[in-house]
Every structure is written in C-alpha cells, then in structure tokens.
C-alpha positions, 0 to 999 in steps of 0.5 A, a space after each residue: 500500500 503506498 501513501 503520499 506524504 501529507 502534513 496539515 494544520 496539527 499533523 506532521 504526516 508520515 515520515 518518509 525519510 528514507 523510504 524508496 519513492 515510486 515513480 508516481 511521486 508516492 512513498 511505499 512504507 517498510 511495514 508495507 514491505 515486511 508484510 509482502 515478504 512475509 506472505 511471500 515466506 508463507 506462500 513458499 513454505 506452503 508450497 514445500 509442505 510435505 504432500 500425503 503419502 499413502 500408507 500402502 506406499 513404498 517405505 521410501 516414499 513414506 520416508 521421504 515425502 514430496 512437496 508440492 514442489 517437488 511433484 514437478 521438480 522430481 518429473 523434470 529429474 527423470 526421463 520419460 521411460 517411466 511414463 505410460 500413455 493416458 488412458 481413460 477410466 470412466 468407471 473409476 470409484 473415486 475420479 482423479 486426474 494425473 500428470 500428463 505431458 505431451 510435445 510443445 505446440 511450438 514451431 520453435 522448439 524441436 520436437 526432438 527436445 521432448 522430455 529434455 531439460 530446460 536450462 533456464 528453469 530446470 523444467 522439461 521441454 514438454 506441456 504439462 496438463 491435469 488429465 482426468 480418469 473421465 476424459 476431463 482435462 485442463 491446463 495453462 498456456 499463454 491465453 489462459 486455462 484450456 482443455 484439450 479435445 479428447 483425441 488430443 489426449 491420446 498424444 499425453 504420457 502420464 505420470 502414476 499418482 493419482 489426484 482426487 478430482 473433486 480437490 483439483 477441480 476447486 482448486 482451479 475454480 479458486 485460482 481462476 478467481 484469483 487470476 480473473 479480472 480486476 478493477 484498476 482505475 475503473 478500467 477492467 484489466 486481466 492479470 497476466 496469467 502466462 510467463 515462460 519462465 516464472 508462470 508456465 504450464 508446469 508452475 501453474 500445475 504445482 500451484 493447483 496442487 498446492 492449493 488442493 492439498 488445503 482441502 484434504 482430510 485424513 479420510 479423504 487424502 488427495 492423493 488416492 491409494 
C-alpha cells in the first residue's frame, strides 16, 4: 500500500525519510514491504510442505515425502521411460486426475527436445496438463487455462500418482477467481496468466496441487492409494 506524504494543521504526516520513492511520486513504507515479504515466505513454506503419502506407498516414499513443488521438480529430474500412455477410466470408484505431458505445440522448439531439461528453469521441454479419469482435463497456456479435445489426449503420457478430482477442480475454480478480471482505475484488466520462465504450465500444475492440498482430510486424502 502506498501513501502520499501529507502534513496539515496539527499533523506532521508520515516520516518518509529513507523510504523508497515510487515513479508516481508516492512512497511505499517499510511495514508494507515487511508484510509482503512475510506473505511470500508463507507461500513458499506452503509450497514446500510435504505432500500426503498413502500408507501403502513404498517405504522410501513414506520416509521422504515429496513437497508440492517436488512433484514437478521430480518429473524434470527423470526421463520419460517410466511414463505410460494416457487412458481413461470412466468407471473409477473415485474420479481423479494425473499429471499428463505431451510435446509442446511450438514451431521453434524441436519435437526431439521433448522430455529433456530446460536449462533456464530446470523443467522439461513438455506441456504439462491435468488429465482426468473421465476425460476431463485442463492446463495453462499463454492465453490462459484451456482443455484439450479427446483426440489430443491420446498424445499424452502420464505419471502414476492419482489426485482426487474433487479437490483439483475446487482448486482450479479458486485460482481462476484469483487470476480473474480486476478493476484498476475503473478499467477492467486481466492479470497476465502466463510467463514462460516464472508462470508456465508446470508452475501452474504445482500451484493447483498446492491449493488442492488445503482441502484434504485424513479420511479423504488428495493422493489416492
């Protein structure tokens, strides 16, 4: 929050000495900066909190629980040899999503780079999407969130973990609201939903998982056994 220096009869206003000045001539105060830094630290702490692990999972997974951020990071540390082709499971007892990846739709990124490391981000050269047991799916591109048609889903490969669809859909709806139109100086503007280095489809995947994790209960965990 920024405030202008203001004095008046009987009031000295804010002491702005040593405060950084904004381009519009206003000042931003250290207290506001501290609050912003604290919020950023809390967000990072939530991102690094351990993911729930099924009691039936292998011993290694139970001893070294992944964080939400690690789900995407771990994908980038492997090749695609353990991935399986996407198949729907419309009669699943509990509907779920999996992490699905495919070749990037890009005229400048060779298809042969698929599944290799991106040096700048430590991620993979692949598009990452939530792909559902019932064929529903969504992910992020430069134009915002979108869904693939059924035919395109046949090009996806998937990781093994299954995430409860109920929580993922709820998380998506909440994030859509957070990133939706905002009013700035009485003009409707939309926050930039995409940045190739800082807010791409893989960051989005981790963000949705982070949000979905907040809804789980002991009886209904996010990660299905």
